[in-house]
C-alpha positions as CSV (number, residue, x, y, z in Angstrom):
1,M,27.7,66.7,39.3
2,I,24.9,69.2,39.5
3,E,21.7,67.8,37.9
4,A,19.0,69.9,36.4
5,R,16.3,68.5,38.3
6,H,17.9,69.6,41.5
7,L,18.4,73.0,40.3
8,R,14.7,73.4,39.5
9,V,13.9,72.3,43.1
10,L,16.3,74.8,44.5
11,R,14.8,77.6,42.4
12,A,11.3,76.6,43.6
13,V,12.3,76.5,47.2
14,A,14.1,80.0,46.9
15,T,10.9,81.3,45.1
16,T,8.3,80.0,47.6
17,G,10.4,80.1,50.7
18,S,9.7,76.6,52.0
19,F,10.1,72.9,51.1
20,S,6.1,72.4,51.5
21,A,5.4,75.3,49.2
22,A,8.1,74.2,46.6
23,A,6.5,70.7,46.7
24,R,3.1,72.0,45.9
25,E,4.4,74.1,43.0
26,L,6.5,71.1,41.7
27,G,3.6,68.6,42.1
28,C,5.7,66.3,44.4
29,T,6.0,65.7,48.2
30,Q,7.7,67.7,50.8
31,P,10.1,64.7,51.7
32,A,11.0,64.3,47.9
33,V,12.0,68.1,47.9
34,S,14.1,67.7,51.1
35,Q,15.8,64.6,49.7
36,Q,16.7,66.5,46.3
37,M,18.1,69.5,48.3
38,K,20.2,67.0,50.4
39,A,21.5,65.5,47.2
40,L,22.3,69.0,45.7
41,E,24.2,70.1,48.8
42,Q,26.2,66.7,48.7
43,S,27.0,67.5,45.0
44,T,28.2,71.0,45.7
45,G,29.9,70.2,48.9
46,T,28.6,73.2,50.7
47,P,25.3,74.2,52.5
48,L,22.9,76.0,50.2
49,L,20.0,76.7,52.5
50,I,19.7,78.0,56.2
51,R,16.8,76.4,57.8
52,S,15.1,78.4,60.5
53,G,11.9,76.8,61.9
54,R,9.5,76.9,58.8
55,E,11.7,79.6,57.0
56,M,14.3,79.0,54.3
57,R,17.1,81.3,53.6
58,L,19.8,81.0,51.0
59,T,23.4,80.9,51.9
60,Q,25.8,83.0,49.7
61,A,26.5,79.7,47.7
62,G,22.8,79.1,47.4
63,E,22.1,82.7,46.0
64,A,25.0,82.3,43.5
65,L,23.6,78.9,42.3
66,V,20.2,80.2,42.0
67,R,21.4,83.1,39.9
68,H,23.1,80.7,37.4
69,A,20.3,78.2,37.6
70,T,18.1,80.5,35.8
71,G,20.2,80.9,32.7
72,I,21.1,77.2,32.8
73,L,17.4,76.0,33.0
74,A,16.4,78.5,30.3
75,G,19.1,77.1,28.0
76,L,18.1,73.5,28.8
77,T,14.5,74.4,28.0
78,A,15.4,76.2,24.8
79,A,17.6,73.0,24.0
80,E,14.8,70.7,24.7
81,E,12.3,72.5,22.6
82,E,14.8,72.7,19.8
83,V,15.5,69.0,19.9
84,A,11.8,68.1,20.0
85,A,11.2,70.4,17.0
86,I,13.9,68.5,15.1
87,A,12.6,65.2,16.2
88,G,9.1,66.1,15.3
89,L,10.3,67.4,11.8
90,R,9.2,70.8,12.6
91,A,13.0,71.9,12.3
92,G,16.2,70.5,11.4
93,R,18.1,70.2,8.1
94,V,19.1,67.7,5.4
95,R,22.0,68.4,3.0
96,L,21.9,66.2,-0.1
97,V,24.7,65.6,-2.6
98,S,23.8,64.1,-6.0
99,F,25.4,63.4,-9.4
100,P,24.1,65.7,-12.2
101,S,21.5,63.2,-14.0
102,G,20.2,62.4,-10.5
103,S,20.0,66.2,-9.7
104,S,18.0,67.0,-12.7
105,A,15.6,64.1,-12.9
106,L,15.3,62.3,-9.7
107,V,16.0,64.8,-6.9
108,P,13.6,67.8,-7.7
109,S,10.3,65.8,-7.0
110,A,11.8,64.4,-3.8
111,L,12.7,67.6,-2.6
112,A,9.5,69.4,-3.4
113,A,7.5,66.6,-1.5
114,M,9.9,66.8,1.3
115,R,9.4,70.6,1.7
116,A,5.7,70.3,1.2
117,A,5.4,67.6,4.0
118,H,7.9,69.2,6.4
119,P,8.2,73.1,5.7
120,G,10.2,73.6,8.8
121,T,13.0,71.2,7.7
122,R,15.5,72.9,5.6
123,V,16.7,70.9,2.5
124,S,19.7,71.8,0.3
125,L,21.4,70.2,-2.6
126,V,24.9,70.4,-4.1
127,E,26.3,68.1,-7.0
128,A,29.3,65.9,-6.9
129,E,30.2,62.6,-8.7
130,P,30.3,59.3,-6.7
131,G,33.6,59.1,-4.9
132,R,33.5,62.7,-4.0
133,S,30.0,62.6,-2.7
134,V,30.9,59.5,-0.5
135,E,33.9,61.5,1.0
136,M,31.7,64.4,1.7
137,L,29.2,62.2,3.5
138,R,32.0,60.7,5.7
139,E,33.5,64.2,6.3
140,G,30.2,65.4,7.7
141,D,29.4,67.9,4.7
142,C,26.1,66.1,4.1
143,E,23.6,63.6,5.4
144,I,22.7,61.8,2.2
145,A,24.8,61.2,-1.0
146,L,23.2,59.8,-4.2
147,A,25.6,57.6,-6.0
148,F,25.8,54.8,-8.6
149,R,27.6,51.8,-9.5
150,Y,27.8,49.2,-12.4
151,P,26.8,45.6,-11.3
152,E,28.9,44.3,-14.3
153,V,32.2,45.9,-12.9
154,E,31.7,44.8,-9.3
155,V,33.7,41.7,-9.7
156,R,36.8,43.6,-10.5
157,G,38.4,47.0,-10.5
158,D,36.5,50.1,-9.4
159,G,33.2,48.3,-8.7
160,Q,34.8,46.0,-6.2
161,A,36.5,49.1,-4.5
162,A,33.1,50.9,-4.5
163,R,31.5,47.9,-3.1
164,E,33.9,47.6,-0.2
165,E,33.9,51.4,0.3
166,W,30.2,51.3,1.0
167,D,30.1,48.2,3.4
168,D,29.8,50.2,6.5
169,L,27.1,52.7,5.0
170,V,23.4,52.4,4.8
171,V,22.5,51.7,1.0
172,R,19.0,52.6,-0.1
173,P,18.5,51.2,-3.5
174,L,16.4,53.6,-5.7
175,L,16.4,52.3,-9.2
176,T,18.3,50.6,-12.0
177,D,19.1,53.0,-14.9
178,R,19.7,51.7,-18.4
179,L,22.4,53.3,-20.7
180,V,21.6,53.8,-24.3
181,G,23.8,54.7,-27.3
182,V,23.8,58.3,-28.6
183,L,24.6,58.7,-32.3
184,P,24.6,61.6,-34.8
185,E,21.3,61.8,-36.8
186,S,23.3,61.1,-40.0
187,H,25.0,58.1,-38.7
188,R,24.3,54.8,-40.5
189,L,22.9,53.1,-37.4
190,A,20.8,56.1,-36.1
191,G,17.6,54.4,-37.2
192,A,18.2,50.8,-35.9
193,D,16.0,49.3,-33.4
194,R,19.1,48.2,-31.3
195,I,22.9,47.8,-32.0
196,G,25.7,45.9,-30.7
197,I,28.4,48.0,-29.0
198,G,31.0,46.1,-31.1
199,E,29.3,47.8,-34.1
200,L,30.7,51.2,-33.0
201,A,34.4,49.8,-32.6
202,E,35.8,52.1,-35.2
203,E,33.8,55.3,-34.0
204,P,35.5,58.2,-31.9
205,W,33.8,58.2,-28.5
206,I,32.7,61.0,-26.1
207,A,33.0,59.6,-22.5
208,G,31.6,60.9,-19.1
209,C,32.9,61.0,-15.5
210,P,36.0,58.9,-14.6
211,R,33.9,56.0,-13.2
212,C,31.8,56.0,-16.4
213,R,34.7,56.2,-18.4
214,R,36.3,53.1,-16.8
215,H,33.1,51.2,-17.3
216,L,32.8,52.0,-20.9
217,V,36.4,50.8,-21.5
218,E,35.8,47.6,-19.8
219,V,32.4,47.0,-21.6
220,C,34.0,47.9,-25.0
221,E,37.1,45.6,-24.2
222,S,34.7,42.8,-23.3
223,A,33.2,43.4,-27.0
224,G,36.8,43.0,-28.5
225,F,37.9,46.6,-28.9
226,T,39.4,49.4,-27.0
227,P,37.4,52.7,-27.6
228,R,39.1,55.8,-29.0
229,I,38.0,58.4,-26.5
230,D,38.5,61.9,-28.3
231,F,36.4,63.8,-25.6
232,A,35.5,63.4,-22.0
233,T,32.9,65.6,-20.2
234,D,30.2,64.9,-17.5
235,D,27.9,67.6,-18.9
236,Y,25.2,65.8,-20.7
237,P,24.0,68.6,-22.9
238,A,27.7,68.9,-24.0
239,V,27.7,65.3,-24.8
240,F,24.7,65.8,-27.0
241,G,26.2,68.8,-28.6
242,L,29.3,66.9,-29.4
243,V,27.5,63.9,-30.8
244,G,25.0,66.2,-32.8
245,A,27.9,67.8,-34.4
246,G,29.2,64.5,-35.7
247,L,32.3,64.3,-33.5
248,G,31.6,61.0,-32.0
249,V,29.3,58.4,-30.4
250,A,28.5,58.1,-26.7
251,V,26.4,56.1,-24.2
252,M,24.0,57.9,-21.8
253,P,21.9,56.9,-18.8
254,E,18.2,57.1,-19.7
255,L,17.8,59.1,-16.5
256,A,19.8,62.0,-18.1
257,L,17.3,62.0,-21.1
258,E,14.5,63.2,-19.1
259,S,16.0,66.7,-18.7
260,V,18.1,67.0,-22.0
261,V,16.6,67.6,-25.4
262,P,18.8,65.9,-28.0
263,M,19.7,68.2,-30.7
264,G,21.0,66.5,-34.0
265,A,21.5,63.3,-32.1
266,R,19.4,60.0,-31.9
267,T,19.3,57.4,-29.0
268,V,19.4,53.7,-29.7
269,P,19.3,50.8,-27.3
270,V,22.7,48.9,-27.2
271,E,23.7,45.4,-26.5
272,P,25.0,43.8,-24.3
273,L,22.6,45.4,-21.8
274,V,24.5,48.1,-19.8
275,Q,22.9,49.3,-16.6
276,R,23.9,51.1,-13.4
277,E,22.3,50.8,-9.9
278,I,21.3,54.3,-8.3
279,V,21.4,54.3,-4.6
280,A,21.1,56.7,-1.7
281,L,23.8,56.4,1.0
282,T,23.9,57.7,4.6
283,L,25.5,56.8,7.8
284,P,24.0,54.4,10.2
285,D,23.5,57.0,12.9
286,L,22.1,59.4,10.5
287,E,19.6,57.0,9.2
288,R,17.9,57.3,12.6
289,V,17.5,61.2,12.3
290,P,13.9,61.7,11.5
291,A,14.6,64.3,8.8
292,V,17.1,62.1,7.1
293,G,14.8,59.0,7.1
294,A,11.9,61.3,5.7
295,M,14.2,62.5,2.9
296,L,15.3,58.8,2.0
297,D,11.6,57.9,1.9
298,R,10.8,60.7,-0.5
299,L,13.7,59.7,-2.7
300,T,12.2,56.2,-2.8
301,E,8.9,57.4,-3.6
302,A,10.2,59.8,-6.5
303,T,11.4,56.7,-8.3
304,R,8.0,55.1,-8.2
305,R,6.2,57.9,-10.1
């Protein structure tokens, strides 16, 4: 195997014309230059230099190797500089995938802080619900996935599957997000301080993403009824629009309320307390990449503001 350090010595010898001059240029001893040239000739299996007194001439093989060495060493130098830039956060990229309410309320300030601190690092964002976002992380389509899970559901069903699915991932907890009831302004319970979810047993429901929908059904069934879901959408403005039009009731994460103005609807705390845990996920090897670690830190900081 030809080593880059040997190529540098060969190029120095070819340029200066002697071992001693090459040693002075490289900042080492003449015996060290001689030893490395012997090692290079052993690697290539052919003489590279013709020694005549104090003069050195390249063989045909030596000339060919010096010619290629210029491009090889230039490429290595460029690679070293690029890797150093990425390691020093002067370059690189972080691709983030987030669910919609995280994209609107949590991610923007984290991305802005990352860009301000490390302007040479490219950051990007696309949206996907948990499940798909984890697939994208595993498939190499992103470096960080924002996801959520419901602690109450972990003991069975989808929650248990989600927990097992994340076993080999790095899980960075970010915050706990409470869900609140969303009722039409004209609803008899719209002005209540809080309501039991069982009080909405006879109402039509608007449900969210599949994971949220499954959780809603389980919470309602634990309260003694099965919700009649007339509409399903993961678009939060659409949920408010449907509720405001009097077409049903819903539960919505408080995080989503930061970016949606309720029109014709009221939010009311519900019992039992319904929460979801929001986390950032990445792969163990990716966590050690400086840009990914910095982005995880910015996401954590964003939840403290």
